Structure formats: structure tokens, C-alpha cells
C-alpha positions as YAML, in Angstrom:
chain: A
units: angstrom
residues:
- id: 1
  name: MET
  ca: [81.27, 139.20, 143.82]
- id: 2
  name: PHE
  ca: [81.96, 142.51, 145.61]
- id: 3
  name: LEU
  ca: [84.28, 142.80, 148.63]
- id: 4
  name: ASP
  ca: [84.40, 145.47, 151.30]
- id: 5
  name: ASP
  ca: [87.63, 147.34, 151.80]
- id: 6
  name: GLY
  ca: [90.15, 145.15, 153.58]
- id: 7
  name: ALA
  ca: [88.32, 141.93, 152.89]
- id: 8
  name: THR
  ca: [90.14, 139.02, 151.28]
- id: 9
  name: LEU
  ca: [88.92, 136.22, 149.12]
- id: 10
  name: ASN
  ca: [90.48, 132.90, 150.09]
- id: 11
  name: GLN
  ca: [89.45, 130.79, 147.13]
- id: 12
  name: SER
  ca: [91.35, 128.95, 144.42]
- id: 13
  name: PHE
  ca: [90.43, 129.09, 140.76]
- id: 14
  name: VAL
  ca: [91.36, 126.29, 138.34]
- id: 15
  name: PRO
  ca: [91.26, 127.25, 134.66]
- id: 16
  name: VAL
  ca: [89.36, 124.77, 132.50]
- id: 17
  name: VAL
  ca: [90.02, 124.57, 128.76]
- id: 18
  name: ILE
  ca: [87.43, 122.85, 126.61]
- id: 19
  name: SER
  ca: [88.60, 121.88, 123.12]
- id: 20
  name: ASP
  ca: [86.50, 120.62, 120.25]
- id: 21
  name: ARG
  ca: [89.62, 119.72, 118.26]
- id: 22
  name: PRO
  ca: [89.29, 116.24, 116.71]
- id: 23
  name: SER
  ca: [91.81, 113.52, 117.45]
- id: 24
  name: SER
  ca: [94.74, 113.32, 115.04]
- id: 25
  name: PRO
  ca: [96.74, 110.11, 114.51]
- id: 26
  name: PRO
  ca: [100.53, 110.30, 114.60]
- id: 27
  name: SER
  ca: [102.97, 109.73, 111.78]
- id: 28
  name: LEU
  ca: [106.06, 107.63, 112.44]
- id: 29
  name: LEU
  ca: [109.59, 108.38, 111.28]
- id: 30
  name: LEU
  ca: [112.48, 105.98, 111.94]
- id: 31
  name: LEU
  ca: [116.03, 107.31, 111.57]
- id: 32
  name: ALA
  ca: [118.67, 104.63, 111.13]
- id: 33
  name: PRO
  ca: [122.23, 105.38, 112.25]
- id: 34
  name: PRO
  ca: [124.69, 106.85, 109.75]
- id: 35
  name: ALA
  ca: [127.65, 104.77, 108.74]
- id: 36
  name: SER
  ca: [130.29, 106.61, 110.76]
- id: 37
  name: PRO
  ca: [129.38, 105.45, 114.30]
- id: 38
  name: LEU
  ca: [130.29, 101.86, 113.43]
- id: 39
  name: SER
  ca: [133.96, 102.73, 113.84]
- id: 40
  name: GLU
  ca: [133.50, 105.07, 116.81]
- id: 41
  name: GLY
  ca: [131.21, 103.58, 119.45]
- id: 42
  name: ASP
  ca: [127.56, 103.20, 120.32]
- id: 43
  name: VAL
  ca: [124.78, 103.54, 117.77]
- id: 44
  name: SER
  ca: [121.51, 105.43, 118.18]
- id: 45
  name: VAL
  ca: [118.32, 104.41, 116.37]
- id: 46
  name: VAL
  ca: [115.81, 107.28, 116.61]
- id: 47
  name: CYS
  ca: [112.02, 106.98, 116.41]
- id: 48
  name: VAL
  ca: [109.92, 110.14, 116.03]
- id: 49
  name: ALA
  ca: [106.13, 110.33, 116.49]
- id: 50
  name: GLN
  ca: [104.62, 113.59, 115.28]
- id: 51
  name: GLY
  ca: [101.38, 115.31, 114.38]
- id: 52
  name: PHE
  ca: [99.23, 113.56, 117.00]
- id: 53
  name: TYR
  ca: [96.45, 114.94, 119.21]
- id: 54
  name: PRO
  ca: [95.78, 114.56, 122.06]
- id: 55
  name: ASP
  ca: [99.01, 113.59, 123.82]
- id: 56
  name: GLY
  ca: [99.31, 110.02, 125.07]
- id: 57
  name: VAL
  ca: [101.28, 107.93, 122.58]
- id: 58
  name: THR
  ca: [102.96, 104.69, 123.65]
- id: 59
  name: MET
  ca: [106.33, 103.99, 122.03]
- id: 60
  name: SER
  ca: [108.09, 100.63, 122.36]
- id: 61
  name: TRP
  ca: [111.08, 98.82, 120.85]
- id: 62
  name: SER
  ca: [111.83, 95.24, 119.84]
- id: 63
  name: GLU
  ca: [114.96, 93.38, 118.71]
- id: 64
  name: ASP
  ca: [113.84, 90.75, 116.22]
- id: 65
  name: SER
  ca: [110.80, 89.40, 118.11]
- id: 66
  name: SER
  ca: [111.92, 90.30, 121.67]
- id: 67
  name: GLY
  ca: [110.96, 93.50, 123.48]
- id: 68
  name: VAL
  ca: [113.71, 95.94, 124.49]
- id: 69
  name: THR
  ca: [113.45, 97.99, 127.70]
- id: 70
  name: GLY
  ca: [115.74, 99.49, 130.34]
- id: 71
  name: ASP
  ca: [118.48, 102.08, 130.14]
- id: 72
  name: GLU
  ca: [119.11, 101.47, 126.44]
- id: 73
  name: VAL
  ca: [115.71, 103.04, 125.67]
- id: 74
  name: GLN
  ca: [115.46, 106.80, 126.25]
- id: 75
  name: THR
  ca: [112.04, 108.33, 125.53]
- id: 76
  name: ALA
  ca: [111.73, 112.09, 125.90]
- id: 77
  name: PRO
  ca: [108.59, 113.86, 127.18]
- id: 78
  name: TYR
  ca: [106.14, 114.88, 124.48]
- id: 79
  name: GLN
  ca: [106.35, 118.40, 123.07]
- id: 80
  name: ARG
  ca: [103.55, 120.66, 121.89]
- id: 81
  name: GLN
  ca: [104.06, 122.00, 118.38]
- id: 82
  name: ALA
  ca: [103.03, 125.37, 116.91]
- id: 83
  name: ASP
  ca: [99.96, 123.86, 115.21]
- id: 84
  name: GLY
  ca: [98.68, 122.44, 118.51]
- id: 85
  name: THR
  ca: [99.64, 118.82, 117.82]
- id: 86
  name: PHE
  ca: [102.30, 116.90, 119.73]
- id: 87
  name: SER
  ca: [105.55, 115.12, 118.97]
- id: 88
  name: GLN
  ca: [107.67, 112.66, 120.92]
- id: 89
  name: THR
  ca: [111.05, 111.04, 120.36]
- id: 90
  name: SER
  ca: [112.43, 107.71, 121.56]
- id: 91
  name: VAL
  ca: [116.08, 106.67, 121.16]
- id: 92
  name: LEU
  ca: [117.42, 103.12, 121.26]
- id: 93
  name: LYS
  ca: [121.12, 102.96, 122.25]
- id: 94
  name: LEU
  ca: [123.08, 99.96, 120.95]
- id: 95
  name: GLY
  ca: [126.70, 98.90, 121.11]
- id: 96
  name: LYS
  ca: [128.31, 98.71, 117.68]
- id: 97
  name: GLN
  ca: [128.73, 94.93, 117.87]
- id: 98
  name: ARG
  ca: [125.05, 94.45, 118.66]
- id: 99
  name: TRP
  ca: [124.01, 96.77, 115.80]
- id: 100
  name: SER
  ca: [126.41, 94.96, 113.47]
- id: 101
  name: SER
  ca: [124.79, 91.58, 114.22]
- id: 102
  name: GLY
  ca: [122.23, 92.09, 111.46]
- id: 103
  name: ARG
  ca: [119.27, 91.87, 113.87]
- id: 104
  name: THR
  ca: [116.14, 93.85, 113.04]
- id: 105
  name: TYR
  ca: [115.09, 96.71, 115.34]
- id: 106
  name: THR
  ca: [111.47, 97.86, 115.32]
- id: 107
  name: CYS
  ca: [109.79, 100.93, 116.79]
- id: 108
  name: ARG
  ca: [106.07, 100.49, 117.52]
- id: 109
  name: LEU
  ca: [103.66, 103.33, 118.20]
- id: 110
  name: SER
  ca: [100.14, 103.24, 119.70]
- id: 111
  name: HIS
  ca: [97.70, 106.16, 120.07]
- id: 112
  name: PRO
  ca: [93.93, 106.46, 120.70]
- id: 113
  name: ALA
  ca: [93.40, 107.84, 117.17]
- id: 114
  name: LEU
  ca: [94.99, 104.74, 115.60]
- id: 115
  name: SER
  ca: [92.91, 101.62, 114.95]
- id: 116
  name: THR
  ca: [96.11, 99.55, 114.76]
- id: 117
  name: PRO
  ca: [99.65, 100.45, 115.94]
- id: 118
  name: LEU
  ca: [102.22, 101.89, 113.54]
- id: 119
  name: SER
  ca: [105.65, 100.30, 113.23]
- id: 120
  name: GLN
  ca: [108.86, 100.72, 111.26]
- id: 121
  name: SER
  ca: [111.96, 98.53, 111.25]
- id: 122
  name: THR
  ca: [115.62, 98.82, 110.35]
- id: 123
  name: SER
  ca: [118.79, 96.74, 110.41]
- id: 124
  name: LEU
  ca: [122.39, 97.22, 109.40]
- id: 125
  name: ASN
  ca: [122.16, 94.95, 106.42]
- id: 126
  name: GLN
  ca: [119.02, 94.63, 104.37]
- id: 127
  name: LEU
  ca: [118.67, 92.08, 101.60]
- id: 128
  name: THR
  ca: [115.87, 92.67, 99.07]
- id: 129
  name: PHE
  ca: [114.93, 89.84, 96.73]
- id: 130
  name: MET
  ca: [112.87, 90.60, 93.63]
- id: 131
  name: LYS
  ca: [111.39, 87.59, 91.87]
- id: 132
  name: PRO
  ca: [110.54, 87.95, 88.18]
- id: 133
  name: SER
  ca: [106.99, 88.62, 87.02]
- id: 134
  name: CYS
  ca: [105.55, 86.21, 84.44]
- id: 135
  name: CYS
  ca: [103.51, 87.16, 81.43]
- id: 136
  name: HIS
  ca: [100.37, 85.04, 81.27]
- id: 137
  name: ASP
  ca: [98.96, 81.87, 82.85]
- id: 138
  name: ASN
  ca: [102.15, 81.40, 84.84]
- id: 139
  name: VAL
  ca: [104.23, 80.86, 81.67]
- id: 140
  name: CYS
  ca: [107.29, 83.06, 81.09]
- id: 141
  name: LEU
  ca: [107.68, 83.90, 77.43]
- id: 142
  name: GLY
  ca: [111.32, 84.99, 77.45]
- id: 143
  name: ASP
  ca: [114.44, 85.06, 79.60]
- id: 144
  name: VAL
  ca: [114.02, 85.75, 83.30]
- id: 145
  name: SER
  ca: [116.00, 88.01, 85.64]
- id: 146
  name: VAL
  ca: [116.08, 87.32, 89.38]
- id: 147
  name: VAL
  ca: [117.37, 90.43, 91.21]
- id: 148
  name: CYS
  ca: [119.11, 90.57, 94.59]
- id: 149
  name: VAL
  ca: [119.75, 93.96, 96.27]
- id: 150
  name: ALA
  ca: [121.99, 94.49, 99.32]
- id: 151
  name: GLN
  ca: [121.62, 97.87, 100.98]
- id: 152
  name: GLY
  ca: [122.46, 99.81, 104.12]
- id: 153
  name: PHE
  ca: [125.88, 98.23, 104.72]
- id: 154
  name: TYR
  ca: [129.14, 99.83, 105.83]
- id: 155
  name: PRO
  ca: [131.98, 99.62, 104.93]
- id: 156
  name: ASP
  ca: [131.88, 98.43, 101.35]
- id: 157
  name: GLY
  ca: [133.02, 94.89, 100.67]
- id: 158
  name: VAL
  ca: [129.98, 92.62, 100.49]
- id: 159
  name: THR
  ca: [130.22, 89.27, 98.71]
- id: 160
  name: MET
  ca: [127.13, 88.27, 96.74]
- id: 161
  name: SER
  ca: [126.77, 84.75, 95.32]
- id: 162
  name: TRP
  ca: [124.09, 82.58, 93.68]
- id: 163
  name: SER
  ca: [123.19, 78.91, 93.85]
- id: 164
  name: GLU
  ca: [120.83, 76.62, 91.91]
- id: 165
  name: ASP
  ca: [119.59, 74.00, 94.36]
- id: 166
  name: SER
  ca: [122.89, 73.14, 96.08]
- id: 167
  name: SER
  ca: [125.23, 74.06, 93.20]
- id: 168
  name: GLY
  ca: [126.93, 77.42, 92.83]
- id: 169
  name: VAL
  ca: [126.12, 79.55, 89.77]
- id: 170
  name: THR
  ca: [128.82, 81.70, 88.12]
- id: 171
  name: GLY
  ca: [129.75, 82.99, 84.69]
- id: 172
  name: ASP
  ca: [127.93, 85.29, 82.29]
- id: 173
  name: GLU
  ca: [124.51, 84.48, 83.75]
- id: 174
  name: VAL
  ca: [125.47, 86.38, 86.93]
- id: 175
  name: GLN
  ca: [125.82, 90.16, 86.57]
- id: 176
  name: THR
  ca: [126.87, 91.99, 89.76]
- id: 177
  name: ALA
  ca: [127.10, 95.78, 89.54]
- id: 178
  name: PRO
  ca: [129.72, 97.85, 91.41]
- id: 179
  name: TYR
  ca: [128.62, 99.05, 94.84]
- id: 180
  name: GLN
  ca: [127.14, 102.54, 95.14]
- id: 181
  name: ARG
  ca: [127.52, 104.99, 98.02]
- id: 182
  name: GLN
  ca: [124.18, 106.27, 99.37]
- id: 183
  name: ALA
  ca: [123.29, 109.70, 100.77]
- id: 184
  name: ASP
  ca: [123.54, 108.44, 104.39]
- id: 185
  name: GLY
  ca: [127.10, 107.15, 103.84]
- id: 186
  name: THR
  ca: [126.17, 103.45, 103.58]
- id: 187
  name: PHE
  ca: [126.50, 101.34, 100.45]
- id: 188
  name: SER
  ca: [124.24, 99.27, 98.20]
- id: 189
  name: GLN
  ca: [124.92, 96.65, 95.56]
- id: 190
  name: THR
  ca: [122.79, 94.72, 93.06]
- id: 191
  name: SER
  ca: [123.29, 91.27, 91.53]
- id: 192
  name: VAL
  ca: [121.16, 89.83, 88.70]
- id: 193
  name: LEU
  ca: [120.81, 86.15, 87.77]
- id: 194
  name: LYS
  ca: [119.80, 85.62, 84.11]
- id: 195
  name: LEU
  ca: [117.88, 82.41, 83.35]
- id: 196
  name: GLY
  ca: [116.20, 80.93, 80.29]
- id: 197
  name: LYS
  ca: [112.45, 80.37, 80.63]
- id: 198
  name: GLN
  ca: [112.74, 76.57, 80.68]
- id: 199
  name: ARG
  ca: [115.39, 76.62, 83.39]
- id: 200
  name: TRP
  ca: [113.35, 79.07, 85.50]
- id: 201
  name: SER
  ca: [110.23, 76.87, 85.16]
- id: 202
  name: SER
  ca: [112.07, 73.67, 86.13]
- id: 203
  name: GLY
  ca: [111.18, 73.87, 89.82]
- id: 204
  name: ARG
  ca: [114.76, 74.35, 90.98]
- id: 205
  name: THR
  ca: [115.49, 76.64, 93.92]
- id: 206
  name: TYR
  ca: [117.58, 79.77, 93.32]
- id: 207
  name: THR
  ca: [119.30, 81.41, 96.28]
- id: 208
  name: CYS
  ca: [121.11, 84.72, 96.69]
- id: 209
  name: ARG
  ca: [123.64, 84.76, 99.55]
- id: 210
  name: LEU
  ca: [125.27, 87.83, 101.06]
- id: 211
  name: SER
  ca: [128.38, 87.99, 103.26]
- id: 212
  name: HIS
  ca: [129.80, 91.10, 104.95]
- id: 213
  name: PRO
  ca: [132.39, 91.69, 107.71]
- id: 214
  name: ALA
  ca: [129.63, 93.07, 110.00]
- id: 215
  name: LEU
  ca: [127.54, 89.88, 109.71]
- id: 216
  name: SER
  ca: [128.13, 86.95, 112.04]
- id: 217
  name: THR
  ca: [126.34, 84.66, 109.54]
- id: 218
  name: PRO
  ca: [125.51, 85.28, 105.86]
- id: 219
  name: LEU
  ca: [122.05, 86.48, 104.78]
- id: 220
  name: SER
  ca: [120.17, 84.55, 102.10]
- id: 221
  name: GLN
  ca: [116.85, 84.50, 100.28]
- id: 222
  name: SER
  ca: [115.49, 81.87, 97.89]
- id: 223
  name: THR
  ca: [112.77, 81.39, 95.29]
- id: 224
  name: THR
  ca: [111.32, 78.46, 93.34]
- id: 225
  name: HIS
  ca: [109.05, 78.56, 90.29]
- id: 226
  name: PHE
  ca: [106.89, 75.82, 88.76]
- id: 227
  name: ARG
  ca: [105.29, 76.21, 85.36]
- id: 228
  name: ASN
  ca: [102.04, 74.62, 86.49]
- id: 229
  name: PRO
  ca: [101.72, 75.01, 90.26]
- id: 230
  name: PRO
  ca: [98.66, 73.75, 92.16]
- id: 231
  name: PRO
  ca: [95.85, 76.30, 92.48]
- id: 232
  name: SER
  ca: [96.29, 78.72, 95.35]
- id: 233
  name: PRO
  ca: [93.94, 77.93, 98.25]
- id: 234
  name: ALA
  ca: [91.22, 80.43, 98.99]
- id: 235
  name: PRO
  ca: [92.01, 82.64, 101.97]
- id: 236
  name: PRO
  ca: [90.25, 81.61, 105.20]
- id: 237
  name: GLY
  ca: [88.27, 84.86, 105.55]
- id: 238
  name: ASP
  ca: [87.71, 88.25, 103.97]
- id: 239
  name: VAL
  ca: [90.49, 89.81, 101.92]
- id: 240
  name: SER
  ca: [91.77, 93.40, 102.09]
- id: 241
  name: VAL
  ca: [93.43, 94.99, 99.05]
- id: 242
  name: VAL
  ca: [95.29, 98.11, 100.18]
- id: 243
  name: CYS
  ca: [96.19, 101.10, 98.00]
- id: 244
  name: VAL
  ca: [98.55, 103.79, 99.37]
- id: 245
  name: ALA
  ca: [99.17, 107.20, 97.78]
- id: 246
  name: GLN
  ca: [102.12, 109.10, 99.22]
- id: 247
  name: GLY
  ca: [104.42, 112.05, 98.61]
- id: 248
  name: PHE
  ca: [101.81, 114.31, 97.02]
- id: 249
  name: TYR
  ca: [101.19, 118.05, 97.48]
- id: 250
  name: PRO
  ca: [98.79, 119.71, 97.87]
- id: 251
  name: ASP
  ca: [96.15, 117.43, 99.39]
- id: 252
  name: GLY
  ca: [93.21, 116.51, 97.17]
- id: 253
  name: VAL
  ca: [93.85, 113.11, 95.61]
- id: 254
  name: THR
  ca: [90.93, 111.08, 94.28]
- id: 255
  name: MET
  ca: [91.21, 107.32, 94.85]
- id: 256
  name: SER
  ca: [88.81, 104.88, 93.16]
- id: 257
  name: TRP
  ca: [88.48, 101.10, 92.67]
- id: 258
  name: SER
  ca: [87.31, 98.89, 89.84]
- id: 259
  name: GLU
  ca: [86.58, 95.16, 89.48]
- id: 260
  name: ASP
  ca: [87.56, 94.18, 85.95]
- id: 261
  name: SER
  ca: [85.99, 97.12, 84.09]
- id: 262
  name: SER
  ca: [83.25, 97.99, 86.62]
- id: 263
  name: GLY
  ca: [83.61, 100.62, 89.33]
- id: 264
  name: VAL
  ca: [83.39, 99.54, 92.98]
- id: 265
  name: THR
  ca: [81.84, 101.79, 95.64]
- id: 266
  name: GLY
  ca: [79.92, 101.47, 98.90]
- id: 267
  name: ASP
  ca: [80.81, 99.95, 102.24]
- id: 268
  name: GLU
  ca: [83.43, 97.64, 100.72]
- id: 269
  name: VAL
  ca: [85.63, 100.69, 100.03]
- id: 270
  name: GLN
  ca: [87.15, 102.36, 103.09]
- id: 271
  name: THR
  ca: [89.27, 105.44, 102.34]
- id: 272
  name: ALA
  ca: [90.99, 107.09, 105.31]
- id: 273
  name: PRO
  ca: [91.50, 110.87, 105.61]
- id: 274
  name: TYR
  ca: [94.80, 112.13, 104.22]
- id: 275
  name: GLN
  ca: [97.73, 112.55, 106.63]
- id: 276
  name: ARG
  ca: [100.42, 115.23, 106.55]
- id: 277
  name: GLN
  ca: [103.95, 113.80, 106.62]
- id: 278
  name: ALA
  ca: [107.11, 115.18, 108.22]
- id: 279
  name: ASP
  ca: [108.38, 116.58, 104.90]
- id: 280
  name: GLY
  ca: [105.13, 118.55, 104.31]
- id: 281
  name: THR
  ca: [103.70, 116.19, 101.69]
- id: 282
  name: PHE
  ca: [100.57, 114.07, 102.19]
- id: 283
  name: SER
  ca: [99.62, 110.40, 102.15]
- id: 284
  name: GLN
  ca: [96.28, 108.60, 101.93]
- id: 285
  name: THR
  ca: [95.18, 104.97, 102.14]
- id: 286
  name: SER
  ca: [92.19, 103.20, 100.61]
- id: 287
  name: VAL
  ca: [91.16, 99.62, 101.44]
- id: 288
  name: LEU
  ca: [88.95, 97.36, 99.32]
- id: 289
  name: LYS
  ca: [87.23, 94.64, 101.38]
- id: 290
  name: LEU
  ca: [86.32, 91.45, 99.50]
- id: 291
  name: GLY
  ca: [84.76, 88.14, 100.47]
- id: 292
  name: LYS
  ca: [86.99, 85.13, 99.87]
- id: 293
  name: GLN
  ca: [84.77, 83.74, 97.09]
- id: 294
  name: ARG
  ca: [84.81, 87.01, 95.23]
- id: 295
  name: TRP
  ca: [88.61, 87.35, 95.56]
- id: 296
  name: SER
  ca: [89.03, 83.72, 94.43]
- id: 297
  name: SER
  ca: [87.06, 84.36, 91.23]
- id: 298
  name: GLY
  ca: [90.19, 85.53, 89.42]
- id: 299
  name: ARG
  ca: [88.81, 89.00, 88.66]
- id: 300
  name: THR
  ca: [91.24, 91.90, 88.43]
- id: 301
  name: TYR
  ca: [91.02, 94.70, 91.00]
- id: 302
  name: THR
  ca: [92.46, 98.11, 90.14]
- id: 303
  name: CYS
  ca: [93.19, 101.17, 92.27]
- id: 304
  name: ARG
  ca: [93.22, 104.45, 90.33]
- id: 305
  name: LEU
  ca: [94.64, 107.73, 91.61]
- id: 306
  name: SER
  ca: [94.06, 111.27, 90.30]
- id: 307
  name: HIS
  ca: [95.77, 114.46, 91.52]
- id: 308
  name: PRO
  ca: [96.16, 118.01, 90.13]
- id: 309
  name: ALA
  ca: [99.90, 117.45, 89.64]
- id: 310
  name: LEU
  ca: [99.31, 114.38, 87.41]
- id: 311
  name: SER
  ca: [98.71, 114.78, 83.68]
- id: 312
  name: THR
  ca: [97.15, 111.30, 83.59]
- id: 313
  name: PRO
  ca: [95.88, 109.13, 86.49]
- id: 314
  name: LEU
  ca: [98.05, 106.44, 88.07]
- id: 315
  name: SER
  ca: [96.76, 102.88, 88.46]
- id: 316
  name: GLN
  ca: [97.87, 99.48, 89.72]
- id: 317
  name: SER
  ca: [96.06, 96.15, 89.49]
- id: 318
  name: THR
  ca: [96.11, 92.77, 91.19]
- id: 319
  name: SER
  ca: [94.28, 89.46, 91.20]
- id: 320
  name: LEU
  ca: [94.53, 86.09, 92.91]
- id: 321
  name: ASN
  ca: [95.92, 84.50, 89.75]
- id: 322
  name: GLN
  ca: [98.59, 87.14, 89.23]
- id: 323
  name: CYS
  ca: [101.92, 85.40, 88.61]
- id: 324
  name: MET
  ca: [104.59, 86.39, 91.16]
...
């Protein structure tokens, strides 16, 4: 358009940017509070969504099973990163007594590029219970160790105890290690209950109980083992076996599945694109979809992983009849 001298153009122009960049799902990082704030004041639990495109994540919090909103949740505006993706941070502010209650706090993240929301949880005191694995046909061939791990507590000074049904268990069969200080300033401690195979297979219930000054009530977890349990019922619908590779660099893993000794391919295998994590490494997930009759057959399903940094492939296997 040409204008005569002195003429003006009274028209607005709106720039339009068209991008063919594909959508990118976010990764989720949950940062639990360090130990020190417990003696100073409020606690901040930080949730970071990163690497997503386009903008438009939804971040929410829950305390146990109840949603948390209001002034205690502070979600910052999203920020554009150098690579064109976005990040966003949400902070949950808690009083030290509330954080010390042992409740579980969960950050949940939704985004258009995610088929299902992401979530991560944390609590002041976490109790991990590891039941022993049996050898064959649900029969344990030697002594059994039941392991109880307390982690993420501050200050030190947990009390870990065991019971068999309603009776306390003490003596040489209980081996509790000294507590260990972790990198974030909290502590962890492990206790092991040693049992003979006949005692483990008796059907009694074994319970690990944990007390700590920051807990209003003790934490506990239990397990029971029968030598000849009833057959496990078939699941009501299809079954998904999930294999996750994480912490590798560079990208370029190869994930494959087998059923007993035969390879499995086709529509029943769904392998997602790799995702870059906050620390620069990569992760990738592969899902094997099985009908309930096929899963109930007792066959063994194996996920195998190859990567340039591995001298030999990694593999893990599972089946319905696997003794837990």
C-alpha cells in the first residue's frame, strides 16, 4: 500500500505466529522439605512441572484423600524456557505440626499431552515394608527375612518393633541397624525379622510398628503367608504389565517383551516416546496389554532393555503365579 505525503494509516496489525511444534507432556518433580524447618516454622512442599508444550497445565494438591486449596497453595505463572517448552511451580505451605502429622501430600498434574494425570506424593515419615520372595510353588526353601524400612524422619529417635499375631517378637531374630543420616538431612533406619521357613508358612501375621516424636499415632504394616493359598482369582478385565526404563543417557534404549521364550510384538505392546528428565537423563515406558485368560495361564512375561551404556541387556520377569 502506498500513501501520499501527509497521509496516515489508521489500522492495527496483530502478529500471528503459527507453530508446527508437537505437544510435549510435562515431567513432574516433587521436592519434600528439608529437615531443618521442623524446628523453625512453616514447611514448604514444592511441585515443579517442566518440559511441557503448549502452556496450560493444571496443578492441584491433596492431603491424604482431601483436596487442598486457598492461601496455603501458591502457584506461580508458567515460564517459557530456552528450548521453547514451559515450566510451572506450585508451593504448598504447611504449619510444622500439620506436616509432622504423618499425612500424605500429593501433587497432581494434568496437561493436554497427557493421557492420564501425573502425581507424586510425600510425607514426613515413610514406612516401606518388603515381604520375602519365595523360591518355587509358594514354598520357601530356607530362612526368610522380612524387612521394614523407616525413612524421611527428623530428628533421629524412631522406635521399631515387631509382633507375631498379637505377641511381641524380640531377641536374636530381630536385627535393627543404626539409623543413617541422608543427604537431605533426614534419617532412615532398617529392621529385619528372621524367620524359619515353617514359621513363615504357618499363616501367622507379622507386623512392623514405628513410633516417632513427630507422629501422633504409630505407623504399622503387616504381612501373612500361607504355604498353600487358594488360587488367585483372574482379574476382571485386561491386564497391563508396565516396564519403565529411567536414568539413561543418551536416548536410544531398545525395549522388548517375551512370553516364556517367545517374543511379543504388535498392538499388544505400546511403547511411549522417551522423555527428558530434569537432571538431563531420559526415561521411557513400555506397556504389555494382555487378556485376562492369557495372563491367568501362568506364563512368564519378560521385559528386556538394551542401551549403548550396557555391556549386557537388563531384564525383569513376572507372572500371575509369582510368589510375593
